[in-house]
N, C-alpha and C positions, 0 to 999 in steps of 0.2 A: 504494500500500500504506500502510495506517494505521500510525502509530507504536505506538499502544496500542489493544488491542481486548479488551474483556471480553464473554464470551458466556454469558449465563444463569448468572452467578457468584453463588453463595450461600455464606454462612459461618455455621455453626452452632456454638454453644458449649454444653457440658454434655451430659447424657445423659438419656434417658427423659423423665419429666415435668418435669425441670429444664432441658430444652433451650431455649435462647433463640436467636432468629434475628437476627444482626447485619447480614447482607446477604441480600436476598431476590430472587434471579434478576435481578441487575443486568446490563443491557446498556449498554455505553459504548464509544464510539470517539473517540479523540483523535488529531488529525493533528499532524505535526511543525510546530513553530513557533507553536502555539496557547498562549494564556494563559487557563487555566480557573480560575474561582472556584467553590468548592464550599461551599454554604450549607445550613443546616437547623438545627433545634433540637437540643439536647443529647440524645445517645442515638439519633440518626437514622442512624448508620452512617458518618459522615464520616471519622473516624479509621481505622476498619476498612477503608474504601475506599482510603485513602492507604497503609495498611500492605500492602494487596493489590497496588496498583500498584507500590509500592517494594520488593516481594519480601521484606518483613519477615514476611509470613504467606502461606499458600496457601489456595485455596478448598476448601470441603467438596464442592461440586458446581460444574460448569461449567468453562470454559476461559479462560485468559489467554494472549493472543498478543502478544509484544513484538517489534517489528521483523520480523514475519513468522515468528517462532519460538515454538512452544508452551513456556511456562515455568511452567505450572500446578503441576507436580509434579516439578520437577527436583531434583537433589541439593543438599544444604546447601552444599557446596563451590562448586558452579557458581552457585548463587544469590548467595553472598557475592561472587564474582568479578564478576558482572554489576552488583551494587550498587556495588562499588568503582569500576568503570570507566564505567558508564553513568548512574548516578543520584546526584544530590546532595541531601542532606537538610538542611532548616532547621527546627529545633524551637522551640516556644514558650518552653521553659526554657533555650534556648541550648546547654546540654550541653557547655560548654567545660571544660577541665581547669584548676582553679584554680592549680596549681603550675607551669603552663607559661605562657610569655609569649604575646602575640598571634601573634608570628611562629611559635613552636613549635606552637601550636594549629592554625594554618593548614597548616603543613608536615606534620602528623601523618599524613594519608592517603598522602602521598608516601613517608613512612618505611615504611609497610606495603607499599608497592608496590616498595620496594627502591632508591629513588633515593639517590645519594650526598648527603652533607650539603650541600655547596656548591650543588649543582643544586636541591635541594628548597628551600633557603633563598632562592635567587634567585627561584624561581617563587612562593613564598609572599610574598615582599616585593613582587613585581609585583601579586599579588592584593590585598594591603593597600592599595597605591597606587590600584588600580582602585576600591576602595570608600571612598577618601578618608581612610585611616588610616595614611598613610606616616609620620606623626609619632608614632604610638602603637605602633610595631613591638615595642618591648621592655617595654610595659606589661603588667601582669597583669590578668586579668578584674576583680578587685576594684577596680582603679584606673580602670576605664572606666564610662561611663554606660550605661544600658540600651540606648539606641540604638546606641552604639559597640560594645557587646558583641554585639548581634545582627548588626552589620555584619561583625564578625570571624567569626561563625558562617556568614554568607553567603560570605565569602571562602574559608572552609574547604570549603564545599559546591561552590565553583567551581574549586578548585585542580586537580581531575582532568579539567577540561573535559567535564563530563557532558552528555549529550543532554537529560536530564530533571531539572528542579529540583522537588522536592516540599517544600512549606512548610506545616506543620500549625500554623495560627494564629500566624504569625510576628510579629504585632504585639500578641498577647494580653496581654503583660506590659509594654507600653510606653505612654507618654503620647502625646498627640496629635501633638506635634512629632516625636518619635522615630518614631512610626508612619508619618508622612508621609515621613520620611527613608528608612526601610526600603522602603516601597512604591515610591518614586521610583527607588530603586536596583534593585529587582526589575523595574521598568518598563524601565530601561536594559538590563538583562540580557536581557529578552524581545526588545527591539529588535535585539539582536545575534544573534538566531536560536535561542535556547534555548526549549525547551518548558517552561512553568511551570504547575504545578498547586498552588493554595493554598486552604487552608480559612480561612474567616472568618465571624464573626457580624455584622460591620459592613457594611451595604449600601453605604456610601460607598466602601469599598475595591474594590467591583466596577467602579469607574471604570477601574481598571488592567487589567481583564480583557477578553478578546474573546468570552468565553462564560461563562454562569453556569448551574451545575447545582444544582438544589435537591433535597435529600433529605428523606425522611420515612419513619419506620418501616422503615429498611433498604432502601428502594427509591428510585429516581430518579422524582420526581413531575413535574419540569419541567426542560427543557433549552432555554436561550435564547441565541441569538447576540446580542452587544451590540457597540456601538461604543466605542472607547477614549475615556475622558473622560465617559461617560454611565453612569448607574445603570440596570440592566435594569428593564424594566417590571414583570415578575413579582417580582423581588427587592424593588423598592420597595413593591409592593402587599402582599406577604406579611410583610415584615420591619418596615415602618413601620406598616402597618395604620391609615392615616389616612383616616377617612371623608370623603366629599364633603359640603360644607355648602351649604345653600340660603339664600336671602334670609330666609325665615321663621325659619330657625335663628338667623341673626344678630339679627333683631328680638327673638326670644325671649330671647336672651342679654342684649341691652340692657335689656329689661324687668326681668329678674332683677337685673341690676346696679343699676338705678335703685331697685328695691325695697329692696335691701340698704343702699344709701346713705341712703335715706329712714329706714329703721329705725335707722341709726346716729346720726341727728340727734336722736332722742328721748332726752332725758336720763333716766337712771334716778332713781327717787325716793330722796331722802336721808332720808325719814322712816322711822324704825326700826319694825318690826312688833312689837307688844306680845305677848310670850309670857306664859303664865300666871304664870311666876315674876316677870317684870317688873311685871305688873299687881298681884300680891300685895305686892311691895316698895313700889309707889307708894301703895297703900292704907295700908300700915303707916306710911309717912312722913307721910301726911295725918292719920292718927289721933294720932300722936305730936305733931304740930303743934297740934292742937286741945287736947290735954291740957296742953301747955305754956302756952297762952293762958288756960286756966281756972285 
């Protein structure tokens, strides 16, 4: 039995002539333990797909089956309970509360679950140690770097031991080094058995995935199984768009380069071009000189 199964799922926004299609009859099956990267241009439906899988939204048409149970149109209360117990969210903008310490931010989901203070702080502290921030327990978000802040957000997503981790562009606001830190951490979480689904625009980050789904115009255009550590063939082709070059192309490039360098060796003329005004001034000076001699 698959963990996640979307059957002909569509999502429409608006009414009448103003209707827009965010998802167009999407069929997707994800097994437990997979790490799936979702790619595609802006507006292709990636975030809507994440919201659908994470039960933040419901389909206009079609069915969503989670762990063998239909959850397409369940009540708001039940939807919230499943999100709390089964799904962890990691957002691009971190979404930490600025007035709470790292420990308090991580422990917040346990507070909603009714855990006593001592127990939730113990679990939260363990999560911070897992993401390498045991020495930042009482720091506020403003005192942390971007990568550290995202690691706190990951710890908060893990604190309820969810089956599914949904990360919507988790490295979008981070530099290269922090992005690598976050993705390595997600890689470790995946190895421990969690199912991870993350959105990215960076083909290099698909190295951490076992599968790449490419979306366009609200539909899945390509679905590719990949090996950890390798960029998917289709992801590289579509996102890099680097054409193959031939020997003739290389020779043509060398010819152009040599021509440019040859042109650069020609010194520009230092002789000023005579404009009508300059010619008139020169004639006036000559005439004045002849008068002075006479």
